N, C-alpha and C positions, 0 to 999 in steps of 0.2 A: 360603738356599733355592736350589733348582735353577733355572737359566735355560733348561732344555731343555723347550720347549713340548710336544714330543710325549709327555712323561711325564704330561701333564695331560689331563683329558677336555674337550678344546676343540672337537672336531669339531662344526660347525654352530652354535657358540655365539659370541655377540658378545664380542670381546676388544679392549681398547684398549691400544696401546703408546704410551708417552709419552717423548719425547726425540729427540735428534739424534745420540746417541753411536753408535759402531760396534756396541755391544751392542744398541742399538735396531734397527739394520739386520739383524743376524743373527737376533735374536729374531723380528722381523717375518717374515723368510723362512721360519723354522722353523714359525711359527704357520700361515702360508698352506699350507705343505706338509701340515700336520696337519689341514687342513680348517676352521680357524677363520674366522669372519667378522670381519675385522680393520679397525679404525679406528686410524690413526696420527695422533697429535697432536704437531706439531712446527712451530716457527716457521721453521726452516731444515732441512728434511728432507734426508737423504743422497740423491744422485742416483739410487741404486738404488731407494729407497723412492718417490721422485717418479715414477720410471718405472713401478713397479707400479701406482701410482694412475692414471697416464695410460692404462694397459692395462686398467683396470677391475677389478683384482685386490684392491684395498682402497679404503677411504675415507680421504682425507687432509684433516685440518683444519690449515691453516697458521696456527697461533697458539699462544700459550702455554696450558698446562693450566689449566682452570677446573673448578669443582665440577660444572658441567653435563656434563662428560665422564664422570662417574661413573655417572649415572643409567641409561644404556642399556647399560652393560657388565656382563657376568657375571664378568669377570676383568680385572685391570689389571696391566700390566708397567711398572714405573717404571725407565726406562733413560736418564735424563738425563745420567749421568756425574758428577753432583754428589750425594754421599751425603746432604747436608742436604736438598736438593730432593727426592730420592727418598723420604727419610724423611717429609717433609711430605705428599707424595702418598699414601704408604702410610697415614699417620695419618688423613687425610681419607677415604680409601676405607674403612678399617676402621670409622670412625665411621658410615659410611653402609651398613655391612653387606656390603661388596664385598671379596672377597679380592684382595690385591695382592702381586705378586712383585717383590722388589727385587733388581736385579743387583748393586748395591754395587761396581761396578767403574768406576774413573775412565777417561775417554777418554785413552788414552795416546798418541794422535796429537798431543795438546796437551802431555802430560807424557811425553816420550820415555823409553824404556827406557835404563838406564845402559849404558855401554860395558863390555866384558869384558876389562879389563887389557890393552888394546892389541891383543888378538887380532883377526885378520881373520875376518869371518864368511863366509857364502856365500849364493848365490842358487840356488834350486831352481825351475825352471819346471815347473809342474804343469798338465797338460791335464786339466780337470775333467770332460770328457765332455759329452754333449748337454743336460744339465739335471737329470735325476733323480740325486740323490746316490748311489743304489744302483749307478750306472754309473761312479762314480769308481773308479779302480784301487786295489788294495791298496797299491801303492807310493805312490800319490798320497795316500791316507788317512794312511799312516805319516808322510809328509813334513809334512803339515799338523799332525799331533799334536805334532811336534817344533819347529814354527815359533815364533820370537819375534815375527815380523811376517808378516802375510798381506796382500799387495797384490792386490786382487780386482777382476775385471770383473763387469759386471751379469749376464752370461750364465753365469757360473760357478755351481756348486752352493752358493750362499751359505748356504742353510738348514743345510748340514752343519757350518758353522763354529761354531754355538752349542754343538754337542756335541764337535767335534774340536779346536777351538782356543779354549777358554773363557778362557784367560789371555793370548792373543796380542794384539798391537796390530793391529787390522783397519783397513785403509786402502781406502776406496772410490775407485777410479779409473775409474768407469763412463764410457762414451762413449754418450750418449743420442742416437739419431737425431733430428736437428732440435732438440736441446736441449743441456743442459749436457754438457761433455766435458772430460776431462783430457788435455792434450796429451802425445804420446808422449815428448817430451823431459823432461817432468816425471816421468813414470813411470820412465824410465831413471835419472834423478837420485835418485829415492826408493830404488830398488833398491840402487844403489851406495852411497849415504850410509848406509843401515842396515847393509849388509854390512861396510863399512869401520869401522863402530862396533862390530863384533864379533858381530852378530846373524845368526841363520839366517832368511833371507827366503824365503818362498814366494810366487812370482808365480803366482797362480791365474787360469786362463783357462777359458772355455767351450770345449768340443770339444777339439781338439788345437792347441796353440800354434803349430805349424808349418804349419797349414792356414789361411791368411788371418788368422793371429793375431799377426803381427809378431814371432813368437818369434825368428826369425833376427836381427832388429835388436837385440833385447834381449840375446841371447847375445853378439853382437858388442860391444855397449856394455860389458857386464860384463867380458868378457875384456880389452878395451882399457884398462879401468880397473884391471886387476890383481885382479879379484874372481873367486874360484872359482865355477863355475856347473855345474849338473847339470840334465839334462832328463829329465822323466818324461812319456812320451807319453800322450795321452788318446784316448778314443773320439771320432772326428770325427763331428760332426753331419751331414756331407755324406753319409755312408753309414748312420748310425744313424737319421736321420729317415725315410728311405725304408723302412728295415727295420721301424720301429715301425708303419708303414702297410702292412706285408706286401708291400712293393715291393722285389724284389731288383734291385740296380743292374746285375747281369749275370744272364743266364738262358740256358741251353742252347737253341739254336734261335731265340733272339730277338736277342741282342747279345753280342758278345765283348769288350766294354770299356766304360769310362765316362770322361767328362771332367768335371772339377769347375771351374767358372768363377765368378769374382767378378762380380756384377752391380751393384756399388756406383756405377758410372758407366754411362751408356747407350751403345749403339753410336754411333760417330761422335764421341764426346767426345774431346778431345785427350789425356786420360789413359787412354783405353781402348786396350789392346793386343791384344784378342781378335779373331781373324779369324772372324767369324760365318759368312761364306760357306763357309769350309773346315769349320767346325764342323757346318754344316747337311748337309754331304756326307760326314761321317765315319762315319755309320751306327753310332754308339755312343750310349749313354745320356748325356744332357746333364743335369748337376746344377748348378743355379744357387744360389749363396749370396748373401745380402745384396741380393736383386734385387726386393724387393717394390715399391719406388718405380719401378723401370725395367722391370717385367715386360712391359708393353704394347710398349715400344720394342724390347725384345729379341725378343719373339715376332714382331713385324713384320719385324725384320731376318732372322730365320730363314725366315719365309715368303717374303720377297723373294728369298732365296737358293735357293728351290726346295723347301724342306721342305713336305711335305703338311700342309694345315690340319687333316686328320683324325688327325694324329699324336697319340697319347695323351699327356696331361700331368697332373700332380698337384701340388698345393701342400700341404705339411705345416707347420702353424703350431704353435709351442710343443711341439715333439716331445719325447716321453717324460714330459711333465708331465700333470697331471690336466686341464689346459685344452687339451690337444692337439686340433686339428681337421685333417681331411683332406678336400680338395676335389679332384675329378677332372673333367676336361673336355678336349675337343680343343684342340690348340695354338691354333687360330684364336679360341677364346673363353676360354682359361684366365685371361687377365688381367682380362677383364670379370667373370668369375665370382669371382675373388679380390677384386676391388674391391667388388663387390656384397655380399660376405660380410664386408666391413670387415676383411680380413686385414692385420695389422700385423707388423712384425719382432718376434721372429725367425721366419723361415719359410724353408723349403727347397723349391725347385721341381725336379721331375723331368720331363724331356721325353724321350720315346722309347717303344718298344714295351712295355717293362717297366712303364710307368705304367698300362697297360691290363691287366696281369697280374692274374688273379682266382684265387687258390688254391682248389682243390677243383672247379673247372669241368672238365668232360670235354674240351671243346674250348678249347684255349688260343689266345690271339690270335696272329695272324701279325705279323711285323715291319711296323710302319706308318711307320717313319722314313725311308723311301726318298725320294729327291729326283729331280727331273727331270735329265736329262743324264747319268745314271749308266749 
């Protein structure tokens, strides 16, 4: 049977996914994209699935499958990676009159793919775009369909893997803010090990891998290990997120440039290399990535540097996805507004006159990002 959730009438219907295999992860992602009301049953869920549950996008039951999981489901996906277990789940569901889809694919992260006669494989770094699988490039889609192994981040378009890579070994290397994470050294070792075993490895990332994606480090590691590497750029969420909110990062008469800044550490932190005082005076659009936790401190630093508290700002959460939210407020209150709305990563913050841009209005806003002393 097909494992492609979108081929089934699942929108608005309760669907249960059983298992911790890579196929459970990709099936879950595809079901959520298709509008299903998903419950995941897993004693040890993939970090990606656990993150979806933490964000309220599915219900997670951290236990083994029981007959009680059948009653509330209109459809069940058996994705344990064990054909015998999947068969037992399907038999029990059928006896209860509930249709069950069996993936019947073993988890090949436990049973690795065989080497290919000593041939050296390659690594392809694919930028997956801001979230919506439709924004994956054609080159990226082609690379995924040819992959033996896909090493994926949580912000990559995981839902596309059920369709594009049904036979690939899917490895979840998600880095969950404040939760489980895969160390970069482990990711590097996985890429090289699979490539040296003769496999085509796709390293799939959200956005563009060279924009705060550590893509440069991964390329360097592969080249140093003698592995062929190719890069397929992706649509960066730094510009895609504002675009989906109808916010241009540049606009004639408002600003002539933009600066993208990582906000994963606050101003004044030993690891912060951003000159916020200079940024406040640059009169360009400021785009903050990974800044949800530190938005208050960053806004305060910009205000202390002389940026007007009335400067327009916006926060775009879950850009390009059905769960996208856009909040607008002046710089002086944007952090409070985001916190009150319970905004969680991933989110992009835009600060500058363009954040107040309202398409269709006769009178467009004037530049509000001026600072004192200019």
